N, C-alpha and C positions, 0 to 999 in steps of 0.2 A: 358529645356527652356520653358517658358510660351508661350502658343499659341497666346497670345495677346501682341503686342509691347507696349512700354510706351505710355500712352494716351496723354502725353504732345506732343510727337513727332507726333502722329496720328492727333491731333488737328491742329498742324502747317501744316502738309501735306494736310489736307482737305482744308484749306484756300489757300495754295499755288497752289494746283491743280485746285481749283474752279476759281481762279483769273489768273492762269498761269503767276504769276508775284510775285517774292519774295518781292519786295519793297512794293507793294500793300498789300500783306499778312502781312508784318511787321506792316504797318500802322493800319490795321484792328485789329490786335492782341495786339497792344501796345508794340511791341518788336522792336529790331534793325534788320536790314537786315542780319547782321552777325549771330544773334541768330536763325533766320529762316533757314539760310543755314546750321547751325550746327545741328539743330533738323532734318532736312531732311537727312543730311549725316548720322546721328545716326540711323535713321529709315532704310536707305538703307543698312547700315552695319549689322543691326539686321536681315534684310530679306535676305541679300546676293544677291541683284539685284539692278539695276539702275531704279529709278522712273522718273527721269528727264534727258533730253538731254540739255546740255548747249552749246549754240551757241553765243559766244560773251557775250553781256549783257542780252540776252534773254534766257528763259528756256521754254522747251516744254516737255510734258509728253511722256514717252516711251509707247510702247504698253502695257507692264506690268503695268506701272504706271496708264495708262488710265483704264485698267481693274479693278484695285483695287480702283481707284478713284470713280468709279460709286457706288461701294459697300459702301465705307466710306461716300460718300455724302448722300446716302439714309439713312444710320444710323444716321448721324447728323441731317438730316431733321426730322426724326422721334423724335429724342431727343428734337429738338427745338419745334416741335408741342406739344409734351408731356408736356414740361415745361411751354409753353405758356398756354395750357389748364389748367394746375394746378394752375398757378398764377391767371388766369382769374377767376376760380371758387372761389379761396380764396379771391380775391379782391372784389367780389360781395356780400359777407356776412360779417357783422361786429358783432362780439360776445362780449358782455359787461358783466362782472361779477360785482355784487354789493350786498350789504345786502338787505334783504327784506324791511327794513325801508326806505332806500334811494331809492330803486326802486319804492315803492308805494307812498311815500310822495313827492319826488322831481323829479325823472327821468321820471316816467310814464306820469305826466301831461305836460312834456316839450318835450319828445322825438319826438312827431309828427312834431314839428317845424323843428327839425334837419332832419327828414326823408323827409320833403317837400323840403328842401334845397339840399338834396342829394338823389334824387329819384332812382339813379342807385344802391344804397346800400340797401340790405335787413338787417335790424337790428334785432338782437336776444339778449334779455336781460335774463341773467342767474342769477336769484335772489336767493341767499342762504347766510346764515350767516357764514358758514364754509369758511375758506380761501382756494381757489382753486389754483392748480398749473397751471399757464397760459399756459405754453408750453405743458405739458402733456395732459391737458384737452381741448386743441384747442381753448383757449380764447384769443382774440386779446388784450384786455386791461381790467383794473378793476378800480373801484372807491372804495377806502379803507379808513378806519379810522385807524390812527396810527401815528407814528413819522417819517415816510418816509424812514425807513431803512429796506427795504426788500431785502435780498441778491439776486443778480442776476437780479434785476429789476431796471428800472429807474422810478423816481417819481417826479411829479410836484405838488406843493401845490395848492389847490383850496381855502380852507378857514379854519380858526380856528372855534371852536364851543363854544357856550355858553350853559352851563348847568343850567336849570331852573326848580324848583319844581312848577308844574302846577296842577290846579284843575278846576272844573267847577264853575261858579258863584253860582249855586244853592247849591253846596257843602258848599261854604262859608256861604251862607244864613242859611243853616241847622246847621253848626257846629260853626259858628262864626269865626272872623278873627284869624289868627295864629300870635302870638306876635313876635316871633323871631325864630332863627334856633333851639334853645333848645326846644321851644314849639313844633316845627315841628317834632323833634325827637320822641315826645310822641304821635304824631297824626297818624291816620291810613294812611299808605303809601303803594303804590303798589310796588310789587317786592322789599321789604325792604332790601334785601341783594345785590341788584344791585351794581356793582362796582362804578357806577356814584354817588350813595348816599354816598359812602365812600369818593369820591373825593370832593363832595359838602360840606359835613359836616366838613371835614378836612380844606377846604378853609375858612369855616365860623367860625373856631375855636372851633368846637364841637368835643371833644375827645372821646365821647362814641361811642361804636360800633353800627352802624345803625341797625344791626340785633337784638340788644337787646331791641328795641322798641316793640310796640304791633305787633302781627302777622298780616300779610297782604297777599293779593292774589299774588302769584308768576306767572308772565307771562313771556313768553320767547322772546318777541320782543317789540320794542318801539312802533310799530303800535298798538299792542294790549293794551299796557299800556296807550297810548294816548286816544284810543277809550274808554277805561274803565274810564279814568279820565273825559272825556266829559260826560259820562253817570252818573257821580256823585258817582263813586265807591271808590274814594279816591284820594290821591295826587301822581302824577307820576313825576319822574325826567326825563326831556326831553331835546332833542337838539332843542333849540329855533327856529332856522331858518326853520327847517323842518315843524314846526307847525304854520308858519306865517299866513296862510290863516285862520286857526281856531282861532288864537288869534285876528286877525282883524275882524272876524265875531262874536266875543264875546263869543265863545264856551269855551275858555280856558283863565284863568287869572293866574298871578303869586301868589302863596300861600304866599311867603315871598320875599320881594324885595332883590335882590342880584345881584352880577355880578361876576360869576365864569366861568373862561375859562377852558374847558376840557384839560386834558393833551394831548390827541390825537387830530389830525386834519384830514381833508379830503384831499385825494391825488388822482390823476389819475396816474395809474402805468401801465407799459408795458415792455416787454422784450427789451433789447438793440437792437436786430436785427430788431425790428419792428418800431423803432423810426421814420424812414423815409417812412414807408409804407403809401401810400396816405390815406387809410381809417382810419388809426390810427391818422395821422396828422389832418385830418379834424374834427374828433371827439374831439381830444385834444384841438384844437383851439376853437371849438364851446363851449365846456363845460367851458373852461377857461374864454371865453368872457361872458358867461352867469353868472358865479359867479362874475366876475368883474363888470358887469352891476348891479346885485342885491346888491352888497356891496356898489357901488357908490350911489345907491338909499336909502341907510341906513346910512346917515351921522352921526347920533347920536350913531351908533353902538349898536342899540337895539338888533338886531338879530345876527350880525356878529362882534365878538370882534376883537380887534387889536391883 
């Protein structure tokens, strides 16, 4: 026989002993009074002794019942304190995973506003291009590009993306205007084998392999590609809304007019068990509202495609 009785019966006994009332214990535990009586009886049979004295409709602890009640109560108090401390620690830190580009270009300039609205939260941004395991790596939620179909996670759409070949005005001054997508294929492009170039050329009806064009500098992040384009190093394929500030400042222009929506979109994702966690809810609501506001301010859909 195990030294530890069934925990379901011990839990019922703790409530009944603390309240010395089966009806009150049933209400606290969300059970029927009959179920409480059954669990207490099961525990008494397991121990081979009486824990309660029944006098009419009232129950009182026996001496043996009172003796074990104090031990069980201390154990449950310690568990309550331990779980309270655990959830309190977890609820005070919000860990967000996203790509380097999204972190540097969109989230970092705005996260301070979120922090000011929720000063009780310590926000930690984990910026890396590799897809992390949210549960294993202790991440509360992520902002990801994709189709919204990550197994084991819930996803809420934030925005679709517009892919735009961009360069600096001085690059155009030096090289002249690019006539069309076919001409762009032969122009110096940054990261020419980037999958976004494949998407853009296919959407523009150019069947040639983008990598077959002139060799170009290969960079491993959109942040580097955009900065190189601003510096006049070539044409980069960029997510338009992430570079809105640079476009409006005149640092970047469209190399060829086009309107291509990326296959992937931006989503906020989180494990199902965290959907109602207060820190996850407040960030999900905040980032959704931020994107809704920015999309509403772009009625011509220059930056945010439908």
